[in-house]
LOZA-618123 format. One record per atom (N, C-alpha, C): residue number from 1; chain; residue in one letter; z, y, x; atom name. Coordinates in steps of 0.001 Angstrom, whole numbers. Layout:
+-----+--------+--------+---------+---------+---------+-------+
: num : chaine : residu :      up :   north :    east : atome :
+-----+--------+--------+---------+---------+---------+-------+
: NUM :      A :      A :       Z :       Y :       X :    CA :
...
+-----+--------+--------+---------+---------+---------+-------+
//
This chain:
+-----+--------+--------+---------+---------+---------+-------+
: num : chaine : residu :      up :   north :    east : atome :
+-----+--------+--------+---------+---------+---------+-------+
:   1 :      A :      M :       0 :   -1181 :     846 :     N :
:   1 :      A :      M :       0 :       0 :       0 :    CA :
:   1 :      A :      M :       0 :    1238 :     887 :     C :
:   2 :      A :      M :    -749 :    2253 :     474 :     N :
:   2 :      A :      M :    -842 :    3492 :    1244 :    CA :
:   2 :      A :      M :     381 :    4359 :    1029 :     C :
:   3 :      A :      K :     758 :    5065 :    2079 :     N :
:   3 :      A :      K :    1791 :    6073 :    1939 :    CA :
:   3 :      A :      K :    1172 :    7315 :    1313 :     C :
:   4 :      A :      F :    1994 :    8186 :     760 :     N :
:   4 :      A :      F :    1491 :    9352 :      35 :    CA :
:   4 :      A :      F :     647 :   10281 :     906 :     C :
:   5 :      A :      P :    1076 :   10664 :    2126 :     N :
:   5 :      A :      P :     224 :   11540 :    2936 :    CA :
:   5 :      A :      P :   -1106 :   10892 :    3318 :     C :
:   6 :      A :      E :   -1102 :    9566 :    3524 :     N :
:   6 :      A :      E :   -2359 :    8886 :    3827 :    CA :
:   6 :      A :      E :   -3284 :    8901 :    2628 :     C :
:   7 :      A :      A :   -2727 :    8790 :    1443 :     N :
:   7 :      A :      A :   -3534 :    8848 :     226 :    CA :
:   7 :      A :      A :   -4136 :   10238 :      41 :     C :
:   8 :      A :      I :   -3377 :   11267 :     362 :     N :
:   8 :      A :      I :   -3900 :   12633 :     269 :    CA :
:   8 :      A :      I :   -5044 :   12818 :    1259 :     C :
:   9 :      A :      R :   -4858 :   12316 :    2476 :     N :
:   9 :      A :      R :   -5907 :   12438 :    3490 :    CA :
:   9 :      A :      R :   -7162 :   11663 :    3084 :     C :
:  10 :      A :      A :   -6996 :   10478 :    2530 :     N :
:  10 :      A :      A :   -8145 :    9697 :    2078 :    CA :
:  10 :      A :      A :   -8856 :   10402 :     921 :     C :
:  11 :      A :      G :   -8084 :   10969 :       7 :     N :
:  11 :      A :      G :   -8678 :   11720 :   -1096 :    CA :
:  11 :      A :      G :   -9412 :   12959 :    -608 :     C :
:  12 :      A :      A :   -8852 :   13613 :     393 :     N :
:  12 :      A :      A :   -9501 :   14796 :     958 :    CA :
:  12 :      A :      A :  -10825 :   14419 :    1608 :     C :
:  13 :      A :      F :  -10848 :   13312 :    2351 :     N :
:  13 :      A :      F :  -12102 :   12845 :    2940 :    CA :
:  13 :      A :      F :  -13127 :   12535 :    1863 :     C :
:  14 :      A :      A :  -12682 :   11896 :     793 :     N :
:  14 :      A :      A :  -13596 :   11556 :    -299 :    CA :
:  14 :      A :      A :  -14173 :   12817 :    -932 :     C :
:  15 :      A :      L :  -13332 :   13823 :   -1162 :     N :
:  15 :      A :      L :  -13820 :   15082 :   -1738 :    CA :
:  15 :      A :      L :  -14809 :   15768 :    -811 :     C :
:  16 :      A :      L :  -14529 :   15757 :     486 :     N :
:  16 :      A :      L :  -15448 :   16372 :    1440 :    CA :
:  16 :      A :      L :  -16785 :   15637 :    1486 :     C :
:  17 :      A :      I :  -16730 :   14324 :    1442 :     N :
:  17 :      A :      I :  -17970 :   13539 :    1479 :    CA :
:  17 :      A :      I :  -18791 :   13780 :     216 :     C :
:  18 :      A :      V :  -18142 :   13713 :    -946 :     N :
:  18 :      A :      V :  -18854 :   13934 :   -2214 :    CA :
:  18 :      A :      V :  -19427 :   15344 :   -2262 :     C :
:  19 :      A :      G :  -18639 :   16325 :   -1856 :     N :
:  19 :      A :      G :  -19105 :   17708 :   -1889 :    CA :
:  19 :      A :      G :  -20275 :   17948 :    -961 :     C :
:  20 :      A :      T :  -20197 :   17428 :     249 :     N :
:  20 :      A :      T :  -21261 :   17651 :    1222 :    CA :
:  20 :      A :      T :  -22546 :   16927 :     825 :     C :
:  21 :      A :      V :  -22423 :   15661 :     460 :     N :
:  21 :      A :      V :  -23612 :   14902 :      47 :    CA :
:  21 :      A :      V :  -24210 :   15509 :   -1221 :     C :
:  22 :      A :      G :  -23358 :   15936 :   -2143 :     N :
:  22 :      A :      G :  -23851 :   16557 :   -3366 :    CA :
:  22 :      A :      G :  -24589 :   17857 :   -3104 :     C :
:  23 :      A :      L :  -24049 :   18678 :   -2223 :     N :
:  23 :      A :      L :  -24737 :   19932 :   -1898 :    CA :
:  23 :      A :      L :  -26084 :   19677 :   -1227 :     C :
:  24 :      A :      L :  -26111 :   18719 :    -307 :     N :
:  24 :      A :      L :  -27376 :   18409 :     357 :    CA :
:  24 :      A :      L :  -28393 :   17821 :    -624 :     C :
:  25 :      A :      A :  -27940 :   16907 :   -1487 :     N :
:  25 :      A :      A :  -28848 :   16319 :   -2470 :    CA :
:  25 :      A :      A :  -29358 :   17375 :   -3447 :     C :
:  26 :      A :      N :  -28484 :   18271 :   -3851 :     N :
:  26 :      A :      N :  -28872 :   19331 :   -4769 :    CA :
:  26 :      A :      N :  -29892 :   20260 :   -4118 :     C :
:  27 :      A :      E :  -29717 :   20551 :   -2861 :     N :
:  27 :      A :      E :  -30598 :   21484 :   -2171 :    CA :
:  27 :      A :      E :  -31972 :   20891 :   -1897 :     C :
:  28 :      A :      Y :  -32007 :   19652 :   -1452 :     N :
:  28 :      A :      Y :  -33262 :   19101 :    -950 :    CA :
:  28 :      A :      Y :  -33950 :   18107 :   -1886 :     C :
:  29 :      A :      V :  -33232 :   17507 :   -2828 :     N :
:  29 :      A :      V :  -33846 :   16448 :   -3615 :    CA :
:  29 :      A :      V :  -33882 :   16792 :   -5112 :     C :
:  30 :      A :      F :  -32737 :   17058 :   -5708 :     N :
:  30 :      A :      F :  -32660 :   17081 :   -7164 :    CA :
:  30 :      A :      F :  -32805 :   18454 :   -7811 :     C :
:  31 :      A :      H :  -32376 :   19515 :   -7161 :     N :
:  31 :      A :      H :  -32444 :   20879 :   -7706 :    CA :
:  31 :      A :      H :  -31762 :   20964 :   -9073 :     C :
:  32 :      A :      W :  -30490 :   20547 :   -9121 :     N :
:  32 :      A :      W :  -29750 :   20527 :  -10366 :    CA :
:  32 :      A :      W :  -29372 :   21915 :  -10867 :     C :
:  33 :      A :      G :  -29261 :   22883 :   -9997 :     N :
:  33 :      A :      G :  -28975 :   24238 :  -10443 :    CA :
:  33 :      A :      G :  -27638 :   24765 :   -9941 :     C :
:  34 :      A :      R :  -27309 :   25949 :  -10439 :     N :
:  34 :      A :      R :  -26145 :   26688 :   -9975 :    CA :
:  34 :      A :      R :  -24829 :   25991 :  -10309 :     C :
:  35 :      A :      T :  -24731 :   25400 :  -11480 :     N :
:  35 :      A :      T :  -23481 :   24754 :  -11888 :    CA :
:  35 :      A :      T :  -23127 :   23597 :  -10964 :     C :
:  36 :      A :      A :  -24105 :   22783 :  -10633 :     N :
:  36 :      A :      A :  -23860 :   21662 :   -9719 :    CA :
:  36 :      A :      A :  -23468 :   22172 :   -8340 :     C :
:  37 :      A :      T :  -24123 :   23232 :   -7899 :     N :
:  37 :      A :      T :  -23782 :   23806 :   -6592 :    CA :
:  37 :      A :      T :  -22337 :   24279 :   -6573 :     C :
:  38 :      A :      L :  -21915 :   24939 :   -7633 :     N :
:  38 :      A :      L :  -20531 :   25423 :   -7697 :    CA :
:  38 :      A :      L :  -19532 :   24271 :   -7739 :     C :
:  39 :      A :      W :  -19838 :   23194 :   -8473 :     N :
:  39 :      A :      W :  -18938 :   22040 :   -8531 :    CA :
:  39 :      A :      W :  -18810 :   21368 :   -7176 :     C :
:  40 :      A :      F :  -19924 :   21178 :   -6487 :     N :
:  40 :      A :      F :  -19871 :   20533 :   -5178 :    CA :
:  40 :      A :      F :  -19189 :   21426 :   -4146 :     C :
:  41 :      A :      A :  -19415 :   22728 :   -4227 :     N :
:  41 :      A :      A :  -18735 :   23649 :   -3317 :    CA :
:  41 :      A :      A :  -17229 :   23659 :   -3585 :     C :
:  42 :      A :      A :  -16842 :   23600 :   -4845 :     N :
:  42 :      A :      A :  -15415 :   23529 :   -5189 :    CA :
:  42 :      A :      A :  -14803 :   22231 :   -4671 :     C :
:  43 :      A :      S :  -15550 :   21151 :   -4751 :     N :
:  43 :      A :      S :  -15078 :   19875 :   -4213 :    CA :
:  43 :      A :      S :  -14824 :   19984 :   -2712 :     C :
:  44 :      A :      N :  -15735 :   20628 :   -2010 :     N :
:  44 :      A :      N :  -15536 :   20842 :    -574 :    CA :
:  44 :      A :      N :  -14310 :   21706 :    -306 :     C :
:  45 :      A :      A :  -14140 :   22772 :   -1074 :     N :
:  45 :      A :      A :  -13009 :   23668 :    -854 :    CA :
:  45 :      A :      A :  -11680 :   22955 :   -1106 :     C :
:  46 :      A :      V :  -11599 :   22197 :   -2193 :     N :
:  46 :      A :      V :  -10369 :   21461 :   -2496 :    CA :
:  46 :      A :      V :  -10103 :   20411 :   -1420 :     C :
:  47 :      A :      G :  -11151 :   19743 :    -965 :     N :
:  47 :      A :      G :  -11004 :   18754 :     100 :    CA :
:  47 :      A :      G :  -10507 :   19372 :    1392 :     C :
:  48 :      A :      L :  -11022 :   20547 :    1729 :     N :
:  48 :      A :      L :  -10553 :   21227 :    2940 :    CA :
:  48 :      A :      L :   -9095 :   21651 :    2834 :     C :
:  49 :      A :      V :   -8700 :   22151 :    1683 :     N :
:  49 :      A :      V :   -7297 :   22546 :    1483 :    CA :
:  49 :      A :      V :   -6385 :   21327 :    1570 :     C :
:  50 :      A :      A :   -6779 :   20233 :     923 :     N :
:  50 :      A :      A :   -5971 :   19013 :     972 :    CA :
:  50 :      A :      A :   -5888 :   18477 :    2397 :     C :
:  51 :      A :      M :   -6987 :   18542 :    3127 :     N :
:  51 :      A :      M :   -6989 :   18077 :    4519 :    CA :
:  51 :      A :      M :   -6049 :   18940 :    5360 :     C :
:  52 :      A :      G :   -6074 :   20234 :    5139 :     N :
:  52 :      A :      G :   -5175 :   21121 :    5867 :    CA :
:  52 :      A :      G :   -3712 :   20855 :    5545 :     C :
:  53 :      A :      L :   -3415 :   20659 :    4276 :     N :
:  53 :      A :      L :   -2031 :   20359 :    3891 :    CA :
:  53 :      A :      L :   -1575 :   19026 :    4455 :     C :
:  54 :      A :      A :   -2445 :   18031 :    4453 :     N :
:  54 :      A :      A :   -2079 :   16728 :    5020 :    CA :
:  54 :      A :      A :   -1852 :   16846 :    6527 :     C :
:  55 :      A :      H :   -2674 :   17657 :    7175 :     N :
:  55 :      A :      H :   -2524 :   17840 :    8622 :    CA :
:  55 :      A :      H :   -1210 :   18571 :    8950 :     C :
:  56 :      A :      L :    -888 :   19590 :    8160 :     N :
:  56 :      A :      L :     365 :   20313 :    8401 :    CA :
:  56 :      A :      L :    1563 :   19422 :    8131 :     C :
:  57 :      A :      G :    1479 :   18581 :    7106 :     N :
:  57 :      A :      G :    2565 :   17670 :    6808 :    CA :
:  57 :      A :      G :    2755 :   16618 :    7881 :     C :
:  58 :      A :      K :    1664 :   16233 :    8529 :     N :
:  58 :      A :      K :    1737 :   15228 :    9594 :    CA :
:  58 :      A :      K :    2317 :   15803 :   10872 :     C :
:  59 :      A :      R :    2072 :   17087 :   11132 :     N :
:  59 :      A :      R :    2543 :   17729 :   12372 :    CA :
:  59 :      A :      R :    4046 :   17843 :   12398 :     C :
:  60 :      A :      K :    4656 :   18082 :   11263 :     N :
:  60 :      A :      K :    6111 :   18351 :   11234 :    CA :
:  60 :      A :      K :    6912 :   17075 :   11235 :     C :
+-----+--------+--------+---------+---------+---------+-------+
//
């Protein structure tokens, strides 16, 4: 079973991967529009914040 900080870090990686792949797919393949771009960018932002919080929690 995963510990809580490891689960946060894994979730952050997942959000970053989904956000990045989604933005690239939206830009070069699918052209879904502004709403999809905003959702994928928000996914990246939330993933970065979670990654930062997990990193700060690990340092202390």
